[in-house]
Every structure is written in C-alpha cells, then in structure tokens.
N, C-alpha and C positions, 0 to 999 in steps of 0.2 A: 504494500500500500504506500502511496506517496506520503512523505513526511509532512505533517500538518504544521504550517509555518505562519508566523505573524511578523510583521514589520512595525516597529514603533518609531515614529519620526518619519514624515513623508516629504521632506524637502528635496532639494536638487540631488544631494549625494545618494539618497535612497534609490534613485533611478537605477544605479548600477546593480543593486541587489534585486529590485523588482524585475528588471530585464533578464538578469542571469537566472533567477529562479523560474521565470516563465518559460525559459528555453529548456528546462530540465524536467523530464517526466517524473523523476523521483521526488519532486517537491510540489506541494499544493499550497499556495498563499491563500489562507482562509480568513485572515483577519488583518486589518490595518488599524493602527492606533495613533491618533494625532489630535491636538486641540482644534484643528482646522479641517472641516469637512470638504472644503473645496480642493485642498491639496490631496486628501485621500481619494476624492473622485478622479483626480488626474491620474493617480496610480492605478485605479481601477480601469480607466480607459486604456492604459498601457497593457494590463492583463488581458482585456478583451481583444486588443489589437494582436496579441500573440496567440489568440485562440483559446485562452483560459477563462474560467469563470471569474466573476468579480468576488472580491473579499468583503466580508462584513466590516463595517466601520464602527470603531469604538473610541470614546473619549478617554483621555488619560485617567480620569477619576474612577474608571471602571476597569482598569488594567488587570488587576488580579482576577476579577470576575471573567474577563476575556480569556485569560489563560485556562481557567477551569471550564467554562462553557464551550469554548472552541476546541478543547482538548489539544492544546498547543504542544508540539514536540520540539520545535526549533524557533527561537526568537532572534530576529535581527534588530540590533539597536543602532539607529541612525538619528537619534534626537539631538537636541542641543547638548553639548558636551557636559555641562554641569548637571544634567539630569540622568546621565547614563547609569549612575549607581543605583538609582531608584528601581529601574527596570531590570538591571542585571541581577541584583540581589533577590528581588521578588521572584524572578524566573528560576534562579538556581534553587531557591527554597521550595519551588513547586515542581522540581525535578525536570526542568526544561533545559535543553542544551542552548547555549547562548553564543552568538557571534556579535561582537561589538565593533563598530567603527572606531578608528583611533582618533584621539587618545582614549584610553580606558575610562578616565575621569579627569577632574581638574584640580583636585587638591589632596593633601596628604590624608586628611580624615576620611574622605570618601574612598581613597585607595585602600586604606587600612581596613575599612569595613567590607569592601569587595573581597580582599584577600582572605579575610576571616570567613566570609560566606562560602568561598571556594573550599577552604579547609573543612568547614563544618559540614557541608553538604556532599563533598566529594564530586561535585558537579563539573561540567565541562564549560569552560569559558575560553574562547579564542578571540584575539583582537587582530583586526585586519591591517596589519602593517604590510601594505602591499609592496613597498619599495624593496623588500627582500626578494621579490619575484621578478624584478626587472633583470633581463639577461645581462645587462652591463654590470649591475651590482653583483650578480652571481659569479661573473667572471673574475671580478676583483677579489671576491671571497676565496675562490678556488686558488688563485695565484698566491694570496697571503697564506692560506692553509698549506700549500705545497712548499712553503719556505722560500719563495722567489726572492725575497729581500731579507731573509733571515729573521732574527728577533726584531720585533717592531718596537721602536722607542718613542716615536712621536707621530702625530697626525695633525695636519692643518686642513680645516674644512671651511671654505668660504661659500656662502649661499647668497645669491642675488635674486630677489623678487622684483619684477619690473613694475612700472606705474600703471599697468593694467591688472595683472594678477595680484601683485602686492597691495594695490589700492583696494582690492575687493574685500580684504579683511577689515577695512575701515568703513565700509558701507553697511555692514550687516551686524548681526548679533555678536560676532567675534570681537567687535570694537570695545566691548565691555568685558574686562578681565573676570568679572564675577561669572560670566557665561562660559568663557573659553579658556581661562587660565593664561591668556596672552599667547603670543606667537611662540614663546619658549615651550609651551605645553601643547597647544593645538597643532602647530605646524612643525616646529623643529624637532619634536619627538620622533618624527619620521627619521631624521638624521641621527639622533642619539641612539635610536634602536639599531640603525645600520652599523654604527661604529661599535656598539656592544657586540653585535652579531659578527661583524668582520673580524674583530680582535679576539672574540671569545672572552670578553672582559666585563667587569662591573665597575661603574663609576664610584669613586670614594670621596673626592673633594672637588668642589666647584667654587670658583671665584668669578664674578660677573659684573659687568657694567651695562646698563641699558638706559635708553632715553627715547622720548618722543621728539624726534628731530625734524620731521617733515610734515606729517599729517596732523590733524587736530586744529583747534582754533589758535589764533594769535601768532601764526608763523610769519616770518618776514620776507619770504620768497616771492610773494605777490601773486600766487596761483589761486588763492581762495576767492570764491564767489559768494554773494550774500543770499544763500537759500538753504533750506533744511533738507529737502529731498528733491530728487530730479523730476519726477513726474509732475507735470503741471507748473513747472518753474521756468519762466522765460530765460532767467539767468543761466540755466543749465544747458541751453540748446547747443552752444558751441564749446562747452566745457570738456576738455579731453579726459577729465577724470570722471565724467558722468556715465552712469549705466542707465540706458533708456530701455526699461522693461517692455514698453509697448512695442518695441521694434523686434522682439524675439518672442515667437509664439509660446515656447516652453516656459520662459521666465514670466511671461504675461499670465499664463494659466496658473503657474505655481504660486505666484506672489501678488501680482497686481490685482487679479480677479479675486484673490483670497483676502485682501486687506479688510474688507467689511466685517469679517468674522473676528479678527483678533488685533487689528490695527498695526500689524507688523509691516514696517517699511524696509524693503530689500535694497533700496536705492538711495541711501542717505548720502549727503555731502560728506566727503572724506575729511573736510576741514571744518565741519560743524562741531559744536560742543558734544560731549558725551564719550569721547575717546579716552579710555583708561589703560590701553595697552601700549607697549613700546614699538618703535619701528626701526631701531638701530641698536644691536645687541652684540656684545663681545664676551666670550667665555674662555676660561682656562680650566680644564678638567684633568684630574689624575685618576688612573685606573688601578685596580688591584694587581694587574700584571706588571706595573712599573711604567707603562706607557702614559703619555700625556697628550691632550688635544687642545689646540687653539681653534676657536670657532667664531665666525662672524656672520651675522645675518643683517642684510640691508634690504628693506622692503620698499625702496623707492628708486630702483636702479633703471637706467635707460634700456637695459637688456636683461635677459633672464637665463639662469643656469647655475652651475656649481662646480667648484674645483676642490678636489681632495688629494692631498699629498701625504704619502706614508714614507717615513724614513726608518730604515732598518740597518742591521749589522752587515748586510750584504748588498745594500743599494737602496733604491728609491722607486716607488710606484706612484704614478700620477694618473688621476682620472679627471678628465675635463669634459663637462657636458654643457654645451651651449644650446639651450632650448629655444632661444631667439637671439638674433644678432642686434635687433633694436625693436622698440615698441612701436607698433603701427596701429594707432587707434581706429583707423577707418577700415582695417582689414578684419573680417569676421568669418569664422567657419559656421556651418549650419548646425550648430549644437549649442546648448546652453553653456557647456563647459568652455567651448571655444569663444563664446560671446564674452564671458567674464575673464577668461585667461588671456585674451588676445588671440591672434592667429598663430597656432602652434605648428603649422605646416608651411610649405613654401608660400611666398618668397622670402619670409624672414627667418626661417628655421636655420639653426646653426648646425654644428657637427659634434660628434662624440669621439673621444680618443682615450685609449688606455696605453700608457707608455711605461715600460719597464726599463729602469736605468741601473744595470748591475755595476758594481765597482770595477773599474779598469776595462770595461767593455762598451761597445757601441750601444745606444738605446735600441730597444726592441718594441715594435708596435704590437700590441695585444688587443687591438680594437675588435669588438664584436658589433654586429648590426644593431643600430639604435632604432627602436620602433617609436614613431610619434603618436601612436595610439595612447589611450589613457595611461598616464604615468609610465611612459616608456614600454607599454605593453604589459605592465604589471597588473593592471586591473583585471584583465581576463584571466591571467595566470593565478592570481590569488583566489578568484572565485572557483577555479578548477580545484585548487588545493583545499579550499574550505568545504566545497560541496560535492566533489566527485571522488573522494577517498583515494586520491592519487598518492601512492605510498612514498615516492621519492621527494616530491615537493611538499607533500603534506607534513613531512618531518620538520619543515622550516616555518610552520605556522607559529606565531607568537602566542604563548599561553599567558595566564594572568601574571605570573611572576616576571616573565620577560617584558610584558607590557608595563609593569610597575618599574622595572629597571630603566626602561626608556623614559618613563614619566619623571622619575626622581631627579634626573639631571636638570630638566626644566623647572621643577619645583624648587630645587636648590638655587638655581639661577635667580628665580623670582625673589627668594629670600635674600640672596646676596645683593640684588638691586636695592632692596630696602635698607639693609644694614651696612653695605659697603665693605663687608668682611667675607673671607672664605667660609664656606659652609660644608660641614661633613654630611654626606648624604644619609648616613645612619641616624643623624639627628633630625632629619626631615621625615624619613619613612623607613620603618623596619621591614625589610623584605625577606 
C-alpha cells in the first residue's frame, strides 16, 4: 500500500516534495496542513495535474488530530523554520516517520527538545541537507577521503549571494531572526553541514562577527525607495530589488492571491524596517580533528557562487562554483525559483572547477559536470535518497544528530555576534 503522507507548510519550497511524491506510486499525499487554504489549494492542483487525488486540508491547530484521523505514516515538514519543532516532535510521538526541510530548527532549546524526542521515541527523523547530493560536492568528499591532500589542516569557505537571491531573504519571513535564526542558521547551515561531512569532523569553537551592512533601513548607499511592499507601489516599478509577484503565475497563486487569509507579504522592500538578520558575516571555526575554517558570507554581491579551499599535508584542493557571472534583473526563467534567484542558466551562468594542487607537482583538474538544475542537481538526488530507499546515497542522509551539528555552528555564531567573544559549541547545544 502507498505510504500515507502529509505535508505541513505549503509555501514555495514545499513544491519540491509535492512534485516528487506525486511522481512516486509508493506514496499517497493524503493531507496538507497550513494556516492558508489558498496555498494548500495550489498544492492540490499540483497533485491533480500529476494524476493524483487531492489531499484533505487541515489547519495547524488540528495537526495532531490530522495525524490520527488521516493515519499518517510519513510527515514532510516545510513550514516556517521556527515552527519545525512543533510538528517534528508531535509526529515522532505519534510514531510517524519525519522528513524535515533544513535547518532542523532555529534555536538551541528547540534543538534540544527535538533530540530528546528522537531518543525517547526511537523514531526516524531525516533532515534534507541536499547539498550532500550535489555531484560536485560528492567528488570533493571522495578526493578528501582518499587522502588526495593528506591530513586536512584548514578550510576557507567564501559564499556570495547576489542582489537577486540574497535580497530575497530580506523580502520575506526570513528577515526576522525570530522566524529563521538568521542566515547563519537558515542558509549557511547548508555549508556547515558540508564541511562537517567533508572533514568527518565536529565543530568545537566559533568566533564570529556579523553586521547588517547593506539591507534594512537607514543605509547610505542610496538604493532605498520609500515603500513597504512592491505590489501596488509606484515607487517599486523600476526598483531592481523589487519582486513583482503578479508577473509570475506561481508566486501570484502562492502568495499574492493568498494574502487575504493571513496578511503575509512575500514582496517586502528589502530596505524597509523590520530586518533583524545580518547580511555580512565572518566566522573562525575549530574542529575536533584539529582543522580550522574561515568562513565569509556576503548577501549583496554582484554575482553568485562559492569558493572552498582545503589545505593539507600533501597539497591543496580548490572548489570554485560560479552560479552566475553577474546579476541580471531582467532575465527570468519560467519557474518561481528562477524568478526569485535570478537567471541560473545561460547567458549569465558561470562555471565549476575542482583543482587538485599536490606539493611539487602540476595542478590536476578534477572537475565533474555541474548541473544547473535545483541546487546543482541535488534536489532530485536527495528526494531519491529520502524516498526511494537507494542504499548507496541513502547512507548520506543527515539524521537528527548530524542536523544538530550543522545547526550548532550557526547558533554559536549568533551568540558570538552578540557577545563579541569565542563560543564553545558545547555551551550552546549538547549533542
């Protein structure tokens, strides 16, 4: 019999799971849970378009009743990050297998409670750290594991979010740290998980500096326009930072047409009041293997991508991923993801390279094909690992403990932002 599945949180990111489940005969999406019936109806239309039956729609206040009445066996959690713990814990205690979007949660108290629920119930919680399934990242891991550069002493990780994709975190609920934990938790945990996984290491000490340097009110750069949200604002018509929901059918259905129910604006001015997260962050992290990492995130770059350099006893490994060579605000692909991230394909797409530099030898190109599909092709692969019982890649799914180890670097960074002092990860979260 198909696995009876529910999805809680039916925003844009949930589409990956709705589409993926609808394509698999082994799963039946029988319930959707969200405070907004318009968004749930959008996902039901997706199910119908895939030839599947519609799911029953439930409000969050009746979540536990939904688990019982619908006889849910698998729960997908794609709600606002700060609410993940509520659904994860209730589902685990009801004997339901859980797959959560990353990050697992947003603060130490919630993470501690989730870890306790996993231990107490013996239940299954997987967190969809999809970057592990990008073929480029998997090649880096295999090279490091094979000892291509010997013992790894240090890592430098620079991540650039451009003024399309980066700006998007300042338009929506992520702009409030109470909802998202900030970019150190919501977004950079992608990378902190990768480094833990690449090195087979656990973070121990984090020292960090962060600031709101570009977005938010009161900036001196002169880009700000006097409006609160884009839709209906003449001042936003030619603003390169504006997201015009009405121009994209998916975003219009998911958000613009849903506003009457909950008053949520998906198209806020990135320079309007209410931003409590940072946009420029620098970290120094030490690991239990003796390795260190320097990390820098800039969320207002003219181009997008990341560079990672590993230094070891036998040489150096360099990963360079250019996702775009420049930001082109008038170029859009026909998807909601492309609309908010900018054009991720030609003509602005960059290139990917992996270069091995052994001591006293010429550099060796180790590049593998880079897929410009969702997260470098990782989205489809993580779904296969999570839903298809694929034994090889399934072994790399992040469990609750690994998700907590990815989370704790960002939590320690947030504390270091506040105190100006180095932070022991063990003082933030016992894992």
